[in-house]
N, C-alpha and C positions, 0 to 999 in steps of 0.2 A: 643293846649289846648283840654283836653278831655271833652266832653259833655255827662253827664249822668243825669238820673233822677231816683228817687225811688218812686214807686207807690204801693198803696194797692187796694185790691178789694176782692169781695166775693170769686173769684177763681183766680188762677194764670193767666188764659187767660184774665180775666177782668182787672187785674192789668197791664198786658203787653199791652193790647189794650189802656189803658189810657196813658201809657208812650209813645206808638207810636204816639198817637194823639198829645200829647204835643211836641214831637220832629219832628212832620210832616215827618215821615220816615216810610219805609216798614220793615217787619221783616228781609229781607235780608240785611238791612243797619245797623243792630244793633247787639250787643252781649247782651244776657239776662242771668242774674244771679238770681236765686230764693233764696231769703233770708228767707222766711217763706212760707211753703206750705199752711198754713191755715187749718181750720176745722170748721165744723158746730156745734161742741159741742154736748152735750147730750140734746135732746129735745129742741134744740135751745138755751141752756144755756151754757155759757162759750166758745162760739165759737170765733175763731180768724180769722182775715182777712189774706189773702195771701199778701205777700210783695215781690216785685222784684226790682232789680236794672237794668236798661237798659242803655247801653252805646252806643253812636253813633260811628260807625266805621269811621276810616279816609277815607274821601270821595276820590273816584278816580277822576282823571282829566277828563273833558268832552271828551278829545281826546281819552284816554284809554278806556272809556266806549263805545265810537263809535266803536273803533277797535275790542273790544271784541264782541260787538253785531253783526257787519258785519261778523266777523269770524264764529260765531255760525250759522248765516243764510246761509252762503256759504257752510258750512259743511253739513247742513241739505239739501241743494239743490244739494250736491255732485258735486260742481263746483270747479275746481282747478284754483284759481286766486291769484294774489298778491294785497295787499292793501297798498297804500302809503297815509298817512294823514299828513297834515300840519296845525298848529294853527297859523293864521295870525291875523292882526287887524280887518279883515272882518269876521273872524270866522274860522270854521274848513273846510278845503278843502280836499276832499278825492278822490283819483284817483284809479280806479280799472283796472288792466290789466290781460290779460290772454286769452286763447282760449275759444271759444264757450260762449261769453259774451252776445249773443243775448237774452238769457232768463232773464238776469238781466235788460236789457233795456226794453224789452217788446214792445208792439205796440205803436208807437209814443212816446216812453219814459214813458209810464204809469206805468210800473213796477218800473222803476228807481225812478220816482217821489214818488211812495208809499214807497219805501225803504228809500228815503231821508227824508220823513216825519217821519217815525218810528224812524230813527236814530236821528232826531232832538229831539223827545220825550225822547229818552234815554239819550242824552247829557244834556238835561236841567232838568232832574229829580232831585229834591231836590237841585237845584241851584238857587241862588238868582239873578244872572245876566244871561240874555238870551244870548245864543251863537248860531249863524247861522251855519247850516251844509249844505254843498254843496257836492253832490256826482256825479262824472262823471265816465264814463266807456269808455276807449280808446278814450278819447276826443270826445265822442258822442255829448255832449252839444255844444261844439264849432263848430263842423261840422254842426249840426242842425241849429245853429244860422246863420251861413253863408248861408245855403240853404234857410232859411226863409227870410233873407234880400234880396237875389237875387229874390226870389218869389215876395216879396212885391214891389220891383222896377219894375219888369216885369208887374205885374198886374196893377200898377199905370199908366204905360204907355198905357196899354190897355184901362183903364178907360178914359184917356184923349183922346185917339184916337177915341173911339166909343161913348164917352160922356154918358156912362152908368155905374152905380155902379156895383161892384162885391162883392158878399158875399162869404167869404172863408168857408172852412169846420170847424167844431167845433175844438177848440184848448183849451189847458189848460191856466191858467193865465200867466205863464211864457212865453209861445210862443206868446200869444196875445201881451204882452208887447214888444216883439221883433219887431213885425209888426208895432205897434204904434210908437215905437222909430225910426224905419227905415224911416218912412214917415213923422215924425213930422215937418221937415223943407221943405217939398215939397210944393211949392207955388200953385200947381195945384189941389192937392187932399187933402182930410181929411179922418180920420179914426175914427170909433167908434165901440162899441160892442153892440150886441143885443142877446136876448135870456137868458135862465137861465142855470146855471151849471147843468150837465157837458156838455151841448150842446151850450154853449155860443160861438158866432162867431164874427169875425171882418168883418166890412163892409168898403170897400174903395170906396169913392165917390168923384165927382167933388167938390172942395171947394165951400162952401156957397150954395150948391144945395140941401142940406139935408132938408127933411121935418121936420120942427121944432115941429110938433105934434107927432113925432115918437121918443119915448124913450128919453125924455128930462132929464133924470137922468144923462146922460153921458156927459162928457167933450170931446171935440175933441182931437184927437191924443193921446188918452189913458192916460190922466192925472189922471183919477181915474176910478174905476169900470171896470177894464180891462176884 
């Protein structure tokens, strides 16, 4: 079904803006046909409003929008990589492969997380149903998750041995969730987060030893406010 509207305005641009507002679309998402140019008349007499017909283009799939966006980014970065995307029940999963992918990942995955955020915005533009976008590079996220799980268990053992809490380095929400999840069934320790973004950190402490006056907003084991 083709969706279009006809709008009038003092100028063609006014009419186009009114149509875009009604369609909740950007100029790149529509085709514009000028029906009447409009004019001011003579001394304000006999003027005519401009009139346009604006038609919503057939929307791309979220997956194709993500593919095009990533391709343009990698061209701009002058990086030769291949992009494989798959639309599943959980969302769009993208795997990037190629040499010299370090610049895509960035320090502790910060660049990759930013790229994933932007791709999510692109995928969900003008979409009624939200779709989750996950981008991985050479299985970096899986390897990072395995590293963090090992770290969590190692530090938990140290907390139990020395009976002193340990505060980890600042992590993003995704990595904090991994730490919380890895230790949520540990009977000896508990985890919680402290600080403000982007310097929020996970604390591993002996279970039930936590000072209740400290950051009462958090639930143990990362159930919220990771």
